[in-house]
C-alpha positions in Angstrom: 1.8 -10.9 12.8 4.5 -9.6 14.9 8.0 -9.9 13.5 10.1 -12.4 15.2 13.7 -11.8 16.4 15.5 -13.4 13.4 13.4 -11.3 10.9 14.1 -8.1 13.3 18.2 -8.9 13.3 17.9 -9.7 10.0 16.7 -6.5 9.1 18.5 -4.4 11.5 21.7 -6.1 10.1 21.2 -5.0 6.5 19.6 -1.4 6.8 21.7 -0.8 10.0 25.2 0.8 10.5 26.0 -2.1 12.7 24.4 -4.8 14.2 22.8 -2.7 17.0 21.9 0.2 15.2 17.8 -0.3 15.6 16.9 2.9 16.4 18.1 4.7 12.9 15.9 6.2 10.4 16.8 3.6 8.1 16.1 1.0 10.2 12.8 1.7 11.6 11.4 2.4 7.7 12.5 -1.1 6.9 11.0 -2.5 10.2 7.7 -0.6 9.2 8.0 -1.9 5.7 7.5 -5.6 6.7 5.2 -5.0 9.1 3.3 -3.3 6.6 3.7 -6.4 4.2 2.5 -8.6 6.4 -0.9 -6.7 7.4 -1.7 -6.4 3.8 -1.4 -9.9 3.2 -3.2 -10.5 6.4 -5.9 -8.1 5.4 -6.4 -10.0 2.0 -7.5 -13.1 3.8 -9.4 -11.4 6.3 -10.9 -8.2 4.3 -13.5 -7.1 6.8 -10.9 -6.8 10.1 -11.6 -2.8 10.3 -8.9 -2.9 13.6 -6.1 -4.4 11.3 -6.8 -1.9 8.8 -7.0 1.2 11.1 -3.4 -0.1 12.6 -2.3 -0.2 8.9 -3.1 2.9 8.1 -1.5 4.6 10.9 1.8 3.0 10.3 1.8 3.8 6.8 1.6 7.5 8.1 4.5 7.0 10.6 6.7 5.4 7.7 5.6 8.4 5.4 6.7 11.0 8.3 9.9 9.2 9.0 10.6 8.8 4.9 9.6 12.7 4.7 12.5 12.8 7.3 15.2 10.8 5.4 14.6 13.1 2.2 14.7 16.4 3.6 17.8 14.9 5.8 19.8 13.5 2.5 18.1 13.1 -1.2 20.6 10.3 -2.0 20.0 8.3 1.0 15.8 8.7 0.4 16.3 7.4 -3.2 18.9 4.8 -2.3 16.3 3.5 0.7 13.1 3.0 -1.6 14.6 1.7 -4.5 16.0 -1.1 -1.9 12.7 -1.9 -0.5 10.8 -1.6 -3.5 8.3 1.3 -2.2 7.0 3.9 -4.4 8.1 7.4 -4.2 5.0 9.7 -3.3 6.8 12.5 -1.5 8.5 14.0 -4.4 5.2 15.4 -5.3 4.7 16.9 -1.9 8.1 18.6 -1.9 
């Protein structure tokens, strides 16, 4: 279920400023989104795996906090990122 080095490197290259930019907020959100997708597929096959479900919910919360940070920093970057990742805009109703 963990991301492989190849997948991580591909995400960092796509969303980072350069090949070594693994710590920026956009890259972290993209990595969390990929892990959330993988865990969602796992939970479709194993619906009673409550330990994984709890981890998934915690990861969604971390991603939401980071997206809120990006939105407060620059709303255009936020909109471009969620469109590129294909996730819903749930934070606009909060602000």
